[in-house]
DRENPA-3360 file (N, C-alpha, C; in nm, 2 decimals, always signed):
BEGIN
1 = MNHDVTDS = +3.26/+7.24/+1.50/+3.32/+7.16/+1.61/+3.43/+7.08/+1.54 ~ +3.54/+7.07/+1.62/+3.66/+7.00/+1.56/+3.65/+6.86/+1.59 ~ +3.65/+6.77/+1.49/+3.65/+6.62/+1.50/+3.78/+6.56/+1.47 ~ +3.88/+6.63/+1.47/+4.01/+6.57/+1.44/+4.06/+6.49/+1.56 ~ +4.11/+6.37/+1.54/+4.16/+6.28/+1.64/+4.30/+6.25/+1.62 ~ +4.38/+6.27/+1.72/+4.52/+6.24/+1.70/+4.55/+6.09/+1.71 ~ +4.67/+6.05/+1.66/+4.71/+5.91/+1.66/+4.71/+5.85/+1.80 ~ +4.76/+5.93/+1.90/+4.77/+5.88/+2.03/+4.63/+5.86/+2.10;
9 = EFDRALRT = +4.54/+5.95/+2.07/+4.40/+5.93/+2.12/+4.33/+5.81/+2.05 ~ +4.35/+5.79/+1.92/+4.30/+5.67/+1.85/+4.35/+5.54/+1.91 ~ +4.48/+5.54/+1.94/+4.55/+5.43/+2.00/+4.49/+5.39/+2.14 ~ +4.47/+5.50/+2.22/+4.41/+5.47/+2.35/+4.27/+5.42/+2.34 ~ +4.20/+5.47/+2.25/+4.06/+5.42/+2.23/+4.05/+5.27/+2.19 ~ +4.15/+5.23/+2.10/+4.15/+5.09/+2.06/+4.20/+5.00/+2.18 ~ +4.30/+5.04/+2.25/+4.34/+4.96/+2.37/+4.23/+4.94/+2.47 ~ +4.15/+5.05/+2.49/+4.04/+5.04/+2.59/+3.93/+4.94/+2.54;
17 = AFAPPAAA = +3.90/+4.95/+2.41/+3.79/+4.87/+2.35/+3.83/+4.72/+2.35 ~ +3.95/+4.69/+2.33/+4.00/+4.55/+2.31/+4.09/+4.51/+2.43 ~ +4.07/+4.57/+2.54/+4.15/+4.53/+2.66/+4.11/+4.38/+2.70 ~ +4.21/+4.30/+2.73/+4.19/+4.16/+2.77/+4.12/+4.16/+2.91 ~ +4.04/+4.05/+2.94/+3.97/+4.04/+3.07/+4.07/+4.04/+3.19 ~ +4.03/+4.07/+3.30/+4.11/+4.07/+3.42/+4.15/+3.93/+3.45 ~ +4.25/+3.91/+3.53/+4.30/+3.77/+3.57/+4.20/+3.69/+3.64 ~ +4.12/+3.76/+3.73/+4.02/+3.68/+3.80/+3.91/+3.63/+3.70;
25 = QFATLAAG = +3.88/+3.71/+3.60/+3.78/+3.67/+3.51/+3.83/+3.55/+3.42 ~ +3.96/+3.55/+3.39/+4.02/+3.44/+3.32/+4.01/+3.31/+3.40 ~ +4.03/+3.32/+3.53/+4.03/+3.20/+3.62/+3.88/+3.14/+3.62 ~ +3.79/+3.23/+3.62/+3.65/+3.19/+3.62/+3.61/+3.12/+3.50 ~ +3.65/+3.18/+3.38/+3.62/+3.12/+3.25/+3.69/+2.98/+3.24 ~ +3.81/+2.97/+3.28/+3.89/+2.85/+3.27/+3.82/+2.73/+3.36 ~ +3.78/+2.77/+3.48/+3.71/+2.67/+3.57/+3.58/+2.62/+3.50 ~ +3.51/+2.71/+3.44/+3.39/+2.67/+3.37/+3.41/+2.58/+3.26;
33 = ALTTERPV = +3.52/+2.60/+3.18/+3.55/+2.52/+3.07/+3.59/+2.38/+3.12 ~ +3.66/+2.37/+3.23/+3.70/+2.23/+3.28/+3.59/+2.15/+3.34 ~ +3.48/+2.22/+3.39/+3.37/+2.15/+3.45/+3.29/+2.08/+3.35 ~ +3.27/+1.95/+3.37/+3.18/+1.87/+3.27/+3.06/+1.81/+3.35 ~ +2.96/+1.80/+3.28/+2.83/+1.75/+3.33/+2.85/+1.60/+3.36 ~ +2.79/+1.55/+3.47/+2.80/+1.40/+3.50/+2.72/+1.33/+3.39 ~ +2.78/+1.23/+3.33/+2.71/+1.16/+3.23/+2.59/+1.08/+3.28 ~ +2.49/+1.08/+3.20/+2.37/+1.01/+3.23/+2.39/+0.86/+3.21;
41 = PRWPWLSW = +2.36/+0.77/+3.31/+2.39/+0.63/+3.29/+2.32/+0.57/+3.17 ~ +2.39/+0.49/+3.10/+2.34/+0.43/+2.97/+2.22/+0.35/+3.00 ~ +2.21/+0.28/+3.11/+2.09/+0.20/+3.15/+2.04/+0.26/+3.28 ~ +1.95/+0.35/+3.28/+1.90/+0.42/+3.41/+1.86/+0.32/+3.51 ~ +1.81/+0.20/+3.47/+1.76/+0.10/+3.57/+1.87/+0.03/+3.64 ~ +1.99/+0.04/+3.59/+2.11/-0.03/+3.64/+2.18/+0.05/+3.75 ~ +2.11/+0.07/+3.86/+2.15/+0.15/+3.97/+2.16/+0.06/+4.10 ~ +2.23/+0.11/+4.20/+2.24/+0.03/+4.32/+2.11/-0.01/+4.38;
49 = PALAAAAA = +2.01/+0.08/+4.39/+1.88/+0.04/+4.44/+1.81/-0.07/+4.36 ~ +1.83/-0.06/+4.23/+1.77/-0.16/+4.14/+1.84/-0.29/+4.16 ~ +1.97/-0.29/+4.17/+2.05/-0.42/+4.19/+2.01/-0.48/+4.32 ~ +2.00/-0.40/+4.43/+1.97/-0.45/+4.56/+1.83/-0.51/+4.56 ~ +1.73/-0.45/+4.49/+1.60/-0.51/+4.48/+1.60/-0.64/+4.41 ~ +1.68/-0.64/+4.30/+1.68/-0.77/+4.22/+1.75/-0.88/+4.30 ~ +1.85/-0.84/+4.38/+1.91/-0.95/+4.47/+1.82/-1.00/+4.57 ~ +1.74/-0.91/+4.63/+1.64/-0.95/+4.74/+1.53/-1.04/+4.67;
57 = LWVVAALW = +1.49/-1.00/+4.55/+1.39/-1.09/+4.49/+1.45/-1.22/+4.46 ~ +1.57/-1.23/+4.42/+1.63/-1.36/+4.39/+1.64/-1.45/+4.51 ~ +1.68/-1.39/+4.63/+1.69/-1.46/+4.75/+1.55/-1.51/+4.79 ~ +1.45/-1.43/+4.78/+1.31/-1.48/+4.82/+1.27/-1.59/+4.73 ~ +1.30/-1.58/+4.60/+1.26/-1.69/+4.50/+1.33/-1.82/+4.54 ~ +1.46/-1.81/+4.57/+1.54/-1.92/+4.61/+1.49/-1.99/+4.73 ~ +1.45/-1.91/+4.83/+1.39/-1.97/+4.96/+1.26/-2.03/+4.93 ~ +1.18/-1.97/+4.85/+1.05/-2.03/+4.81/+1.07/-2.16/+4.74;
65 = WSMRPPLG = +1.17/-2.17/+4.65/+1.19/-2.29/+4.57/+1.24/-2.40/+4.66 ~ +1.33/-2.37/+4.76/+1.39/-2.47/+4.85/+1.29/-2.52/+4.95 ~ +1.19/-2.44/+4.99/+1.09/-2.48/+5.09/+0.96/-2.54/+5.02 ~ +0.96/-2.54/+4.89/+0.84/-2.59/+4.82/+0.85/-2.74/+4.82 ~ +0.74/-2.81/+4.85/+0.74/-2.95/+4.85/+0.77/-3.01/+4.71 ~ +0.83/-3.13/+4.70/+0.86/-3.18/+4.57/+0.73/-3.23/+4.50 ~ +0.74/-3.25/+4.37/+0.62/-3.30/+4.30/+0.65/-3.45/+4.26 ~ +0.55/-3.52/+4.23/+0.57/-3.66/+4.19/+0.64/-3.67/+4.06;
73 = PEGHDGQQ = +0.67/-3.79/+4.01/+0.75/-3.81/+3.89/+0.69/-3.75/+3.77 ~ +0.56/-3.73/+3.76/+0.49/-3.66/+3.65/+0.44/-3.53/+3.68 ~ +0.49/-3.47/+3.79/+0.45/-3.33/+3.82/+0.33/-3.31/+3.90 ~ +0.28/-3.42/+3.97/+0.15/-3.40/+4.05/+0.19/-3.37/+4.19 ~ +0.11/-3.29/+4.26/+0.13/-3.27/+4.40/+0.07/-3.38/+4.48 ~ +0.08/-3.38/+4.61/+0.03/-3.49/+4.70/-0.11/-3.52/+4.68 ~ -0.20/-3.42/+4.67/-0.34/-3.44/+4.66/-0.38/-3.50/+4.53 ~ -0.32/-3.45/+4.42/-0.34/-3.50/+4.29/-0.30/-3.64/+4.27;
81 = LGALWATA = -0.18/-3.68/+4.33/-0.14/-3.81/+4.32/-0.23/-3.90/+4.41 ~ -0.27/-3.86/+4.52/-0.37/-3.94/+4.60/-0.50/-3.97/+4.53 ~ -0.55/-3.87/+4.46/-0.67/-3.89/+4.38/-0.65/-3.99/+4.27 ~ -0.54/-3.99/+4.21/-0.51/-4.09/+4.10/-0.50/-4.23/+4.16 ~ -0.44/-4.24/+4.28/-0.42/-4.37/+4.34/-0.56/-4.43/+4.39 ~ -0.64/-4.34/+4.45/-0.77/-4.39/+4.49/-0.86/-4.44/+4.37 ~ -0.85/-4.37/+4.26/-0.92/-4.41/+4.14/-0.87/-4.54/+4.09 ~ -0.73/-4.56/+4.09/-0.67/-4.68/+4.05/-0.71/-4.80/+4.14;
89 = FRDAERQG = -0.72/-4.78/+4.27/-0.75/-4.88/+4.36/-0.90/-4.93/+4.33 ~ -0.99/-4.83/+4.32/-1.13/-4.87/+4.30/-1.14/-4.94/+4.16 ~ -1.06/-4.90/+4.07/-1.07/-4.96/+3.93/-1.02/-5.11/+3.95 ~ -0.91/-5.13/+4.02/-0.86/-5.27/+4.03/-0.96/-5.35/+4.12 ~ -1.02/-5.29/+4.22/-1.12/-5.35/+4.30/-1.24/-5.40/+4.22 ~ -1.29/-5.32/+4.13/-1.40/-5.36/+4.05/-1.36/-5.48/+3.96 ~ -1.24/-5.48/+3.92/-1.20/-5.60/+3.84/-1.14/-5.72/+3.92 ~ -1.16/-5.71/+4.05/-1.12/-5.82/+4.13/-0.97/-5.84/+4.15;
97 = FGMGCCNA = -0.90/-5.73/+4.13/-0.75/-5.75/+4.14/-0.70/-5.86/+4.06 ~ -0.75/-5.89/+3.94/-0.72/-6.00/+3.86/-0.64/-5.97/+3.74 ~ -0.64/-6.06/+3.65/-0.56/-6.05/+3.53/-0.60/-5.94/+3.43 ~ -0.72/-5.89/+3.45/-0.77/-5.78/+3.36/-0.70/-5.65/+3.38 ~ -0.64/-5.63/+3.50/-0.57/-5.50/+3.53/-0.43/-5.52/+3.59 ~ -0.38/-5.65/+3.58/-0.26/-5.68/+3.64/-0.16/-5.75/+3.55 ~ -0.04/-5.70/+3.54/+0.06/-5.77/+3.47/+0.14/-5.86/+3.56 ~ +0.12/-5.99/+3.56/+0.17/-6.08/+3.65/+0.32/-6.11/+3.62;
105 = GLDVKSAC = +0.38/-6.19/+3.71/+0.52/-6.23/+3.69/+0.62/-6.13/+3.72 ~ +0.60/-6.05/+3.82/+0.69/-5.93/+3.85/+0.80/-5.97/+3.95 ~ +0.92/-5.94/+3.92/+1.03/-5.95/+4.01/+1.05/-5.81/+4.08 ~ +1.01/-5.78/+4.20/+1.01/-5.65/+4.25/+1.15/-5.59/+4.26 ~ +1.24/-5.67/+4.30/+1.38/-5.63/+4.31/+1.44/-5.58/+4.18 ~ +1.42/-5.66/+4.08/+1.48/-5.62/+3.95/+1.40/-5.50/+3.89 ~ +1.27/-5.50/+3.91/+1.19/-5.39/+3.85/+1.22/-5.25/+3.92 ~ +1.24/-5.25/+4.05/+1.28/-5.13/+4.12/+1.42/-5.08/+4.08;
113 = RERFGSAL = +1.51/-5.18/+4.06/+1.65/-5.14/+4.02/+1.65/-5.08/+3.88 ~ +1.57/-5.14/+3.79/+1.56/-5.09/+3.65/+1.50/-4.96/+3.64 ~ +1.39/-4.94/+3.72/+1.31/-4.82/+3.71/+1.37/-4.70/+3.79 ~ +1.42/-4.73/+3.91/+1.46/-4.62/+4.00/+1.61/-4.62/+4.03 ~ +1.68/-4.72/+3.99/+1.82/-4.73/+4.02/+1.85/-4.77/+4.17 ~ +1.74/-4.81/+4.24/+1.75/-4.85/+4.38/+1.67/-4.98/+4.39 ~ +1.73/-5.08/+4.46/+1.66/-5.20/+4.48/+1.57/-5.20/+4.60 ~ +1.46/-5.29/+4.59/+1.37/-5.30/+4.70/+1.31/-5.45/+4.68;
121 = ELERGARL = +1.29/-5.51/+4.79/+1.24/-5.65/+4.78/+1.15/-5.68/+4.91 ~ +1.08/-5.79/+4.90/+1.00/-5.84/+5.01/+1.09/-5.94/+5.09 ~ +1.10/-5.92/+5.22/+1.17/-6.01/+5.29/+1.10/-6.15/+5.30 ~ +1.18/-6.25/+5.32/+1.12/-6.38/+5.33/+1.03/-6.39/+5.45 ~ +0.91/-6.45/+5.43/+0.81/-6.46/+5.53/+0.72/-6.34/+5.54 ~ +0.73/-6.24/+5.45/+0.64/-6.13/+5.45/+0.50/-6.17/+5.43 ~ +0.41/-6.10/+5.50/+0.27/-6.14/+5.48/+0.21/-6.09/+5.35 ~ +0.28/-6.00/+5.28/+0.23/-5.94/+5.16/+0.27/-6.03/+5.04;
129 = QVLGTYAG = +0.17/-6.06/+4.95/+0.20/-6.13/+4.82/+0.17/-6.03/+4.71 ~ +0.28/-6.00/+4.63/+0.26/-5.92/+4.51/+0.21/-6.00/+4.40 ~ +0.10/-5.95/+4.34/+0.04/-6.02/+4.22/+0.10/-5.97/+4.09 ~ +0.14/-5.84/+4.08/+0.20/-5.79/+3.96/+0.18/-5.64/+3.95 ~ +0.21/-5.58/+3.84/+0.20/-5.43/+3.82/+0.06/-5.40/+3.78 ~ +0.01/-5.29/+3.83/-0.12/-5.24/+3.79/-0.12/-5.19/+3.65 ~ -0.22/-5.22/+3.57/-0.23/-5.17/+3.43/-0.37/-5.13/+3.41 ~ -0.39/-5.01/+3.43/-0.53/-4.95/+3.42/-0.53/-4.80/+3.41;
137 = QPTGGGMA = -0.58/-4.74/+3.51/-0.59/-4.59/+3.52/-0.45/-4.53/+3.54 ~ -0.43/-4.40/+3.51/-0.30/-4.34/+3.54/-0.27/-4.34/+3.69 ~ -0.14/-4.36/+3.72/-0.10/-4.36/+3.86/+0.01/-4.25/+3.89 ~ +0.04/-4.16/+3.80/+0.13/-4.05/+3.83/+0.28/-4.08/+3.81 ~ +0.32/-4.19/+3.75/+0.46/-4.21/+3.72/+0.53/-4.30/+3.81 ~ +0.48/-4.33/+3.93/+0.54/-4.43/+4.02/+0.52/-4.57/+3.97 ~ +0.57/-4.66/+4.04/+0.54/-4.80/+4.01/+0.42/-4.85/+4.10 ~ +0.31/-4.89/+4.04/+0.20/-4.93/+4.11/+0.19/-5.08/+4.11;
145 = LLAQAGSQ = +0.18/-5.15/+4.22/+0.17/-5.29/+4.23/+0.04/-5.33/+4.30 ~ -0.02/-5.44/+4.25/-0.14/-5.50/+4.31/-0.09/-5.62/+4.40 ~ -0.14/-5.62/+4.52/-0.10/-5.72/+4.61/-0.21/-5.77/+4.70 ~ -0.18/-5.87/+4.78/-0.27/-5.92/+4.88/-0.20/-5.93/+5.01 ~ -0.27/-5.88/+5.12/-0.22/-5.89/+5.25/-0.32/-5.99/+5.32 ~ -0.29/-6.12/+5.32/-0.39/-6.21/+5.36/-0.50/-6.22/+5.26 ~ -0.62/-6.18/+5.30/-0.73/-6.18/+5.20/-0.76/-6.03/+5.16 ~ -0.69/-5.94/+5.21/-0.72/-5.80/+5.18/-0.64/-5.75/+5.06;
153 = PVCVCVLP = -0.71/-5.69/+4.96/-0.64/-5.64/+4.85/-0.57/-5.50/+4.88 ~ -0.45/-5.49/+4.83/-0.37/-5.37/+4.86/-0.31/-5.32/+4.73 ~ -0.31/-5.19/+4.71/-0.23/-5.13/+4.60/-0.11/-5.07/+4.66 ~ +0.01/-5.11/+4.62/+0.13/-5.06/+4.66/+0.19/-4.97/+4.56 ~ +0.23/-4.85/+4.60/+0.29/-4.75/+4.50/+0.43/-4.71/+4.55 ~ +0.52/-4.72/+4.46/+0.66/-4.70/+4.50/+0.71/-4.57/+4.42 ~ +0.78/-4.48/+4.50/+0.83/-4.36/+4.44/+0.98/-4.34/+4.49 ~ +1.06/-4.27/+4.41/+1.18/-4.22/+4.47/+1.16/-4.12/+4.58;
161 = AARDPRVQ = +1.24/-4.13/+4.69/+1.21/-4.04/+4.80/+1.23/-3.90/+4.76 ~ +1.31/-3.87/+4.66/+1.33/-3.73/+4.62/+1.21/-3.68/+4.54 ~ +1.12/-3.76/+4.50/+1.01/-3.72/+4.42/+0.88/-3.75/+4.50 ~ +0.89/-3.76/+4.63/+0.77/-3.79/+4.71/+0.70/-3.66/+4.75 ~ +0.58/-3.63/+4.70/+0.51/-3.51/+4.74/+0.42/-3.52/+4.87 ~ +0.44/-3.63/+4.94/+0.37/-3.65/+5.06/+0.22/-3.67/+5.03 ~ +0.19/-3.78/+4.97/+0.06/-3.81/+4.91/-0.05/-3.81/+5.02 ~ -0.17/-3.75/+4.98/-0.29/-3.75/+5.06/-0.41/-3.80/+4.98;
169 = LPKDSGLV = -0.48/-3.90/+5.04/-0.60/-3.94/+4.97/-0.71/-3.84/+4.98 ~ -0.81/-3.84/+4.89/-0.93/-3.76/+4.90/-1.00/-3.80/+5.03 ~ -1.06/-3.70/+5.10/-1.12/-3.73/+5.23/-1.24/-3.82/+5.21 ~ -1.31/-3.82/+5.10/-1.42/-3.90/+5.08/-1.39/-4.03/+5.00 ~ -1.26/-4.07/+5.00/-1.23/-4.19/+4.93/-1.27/-4.32/+5.00 ~ -1.28/-4.32/+5.13/-1.31/-4.44/+5.21/-1.20/-4.53/+5.22 ~ -1.07/-4.49/+5.18/-0.96/-4.58/+5.18/-0.86/-4.53/+5.29 ~ -0.76/-4.63/+5.32/-0.66/-4.60/+5.41/-0.53/-4.59/+5.34;
177 = LGRRQVGE = -0.44/-4.50/+5.38/-0.31/-4.48/+5.31/-0.20/-4.49/+5.42 ~ -0.10/-4.57/+5.39/+0.02/-4.58/+5.47/+0.14/-4.55/+5.40 ~ +0.25/-4.51/+5.47/+0.37/-4.47/+5.40/+0.49/-4.52/+5.48 ~ +0.59/-4.56/+5.41/+0.72/-4.60/+5.47/+0.83/-4.58/+5.38 ~ +0.94/-4.52/+5.43/+1.06/-4.50/+5.34/+1.15/-4.62/+5.37 ~ +1.20/-4.67/+5.26/+1.29/-4.79/+5.26/+1.41/-4.75/+5.18 ~ +1.52/-4.72/+5.24/+1.64/-4.67/+5.16/+1.61/-4.54/+5.08 ~ +1.63/-4.54/+4.95/+1.61/-4.43/+4.87/+1.47/-4.43/+4.81;
185 = LVVYAVSV = +1.39/-4.52/+4.85/+1.25/-4.53/+4.79/+1.15/-4.51/+4.90 ~ +1.03/-4.47/+4.86/+0.92/-4.46/+4.95/+0.81/-4.55/+4.90 ~ +0.76/-4.63/+4.99/+0.65/-4.72/+4.96/+0.52/-4.67/+5.03 ~ +0.42/-4.66/+4.95/+0.28/-4.63/+5.00/+0.19/-4.75/+4.98 ~ +0.10/-4.77/+5.07/+0.00/-4.88/+5.06/-0.14/-4.82/+5.07 ~ -0.23/-4.86/+4.97/-0.37/-4.81/+4.97/-0.46/-4.93/+4.99 ~ -0.55/-4.92/+5.08/-0.64/-5.03/+5.09/-0.77/-4.99/+5.17 ~ -0.86/-5.08/+5.19/-0.98/-5.05/+5.27/-0.96/-5.06/+5.41;
193 = GEVREALA = -0.85/-5.12/+5.46/-0.82/-5.15/+5.60/-0.68/-5.12/+5.64 ~ -0.64/-5.17/+5.75/-0.50/-5.15/+5.80/-0.39/-5.19/+5.70 ~ -0.29/-5.11/+5.69/-0.19/-5.13/+5.58/-0.05/-5.15/+5.64 ~ -0.03/-5.14/+5.77/+0.10/-5.15/+5.84/+0.17/-5.28/+5.80 ~ +0.10/-5.39/+5.81/+0.17/-5.52/+5.78/+0.21/-5.53/+5.64 ~ +0.13/-5.47/+5.55/+0.17/-5.47/+5.41/+0.30/-5.39/+5.38 ~ +0.32/-5.28/+5.45/+0.44/-5.20/+5.44/+0.56/-5.27/+5.51 ~ +0.54/-5.34/+5.61/+0.65/-5.39/+5.70/+0.73/-5.49/+5.62;
201 = GFVVP = +0.68/-5.56/+5.52/+0.76/-5.66/+5.45/+0.87/-5.61/+5.36 ~ +0.87/-5.48/+5.32/+0.96/-5.43/+5.22/+1.10/-5.40/+5.29 ~ +1.21/-5.44/+5.23/+1.34/-5.42/+5.28/+1.44/-5.38/+5.16 ~ +1.55/-5.32/+5.20/+1.66/-5.30/+5.11/+1.74/-5.43/+5.10 ~ +1.76/-5.48/+4.98/+1.84/-5.61/+4.97/+1.98/-5.59/+5.01;
% end
């Protein structure tokens, strides 16, 4: 068998073997080369749904905080503060509302201005007589005064209105609680009987 190959046949074989791709195939390859995969986010959690959920949570937290009742000067809620005041009243009562639990010689107006930045005083002719500041059991950070309304002992507690948690006495305390806002301060009165007259005497100077 003759295996001789002419130059022309050899040339045709090389051209066939190394023929370039068709134009359509070039276009397909070029398009594939230009297509890039979408990059994966650096922080997968930082997406629009996650941001929306975080914003909703922030709004709920802000609403809860704005509707939440204030706490007293030392962080007590209304019931806790009421329990402290009931205990303080009974302690002062056992000691006769006397010098053993009372720092006498109080100027209510000066004391309120110094402590709260707002003045408060008893108007002339008020039925309430302030004996002094209570010095005994904890009272929650307000100013606690021992007083007499006629012959009735009264514990008067003064708080800034912005830190008033709406105090409630324990149900079994056997005491009466009254409240009155005077300017930027709130005055509470704790006693065994009616307290409206005790509260009525406080005024803004």
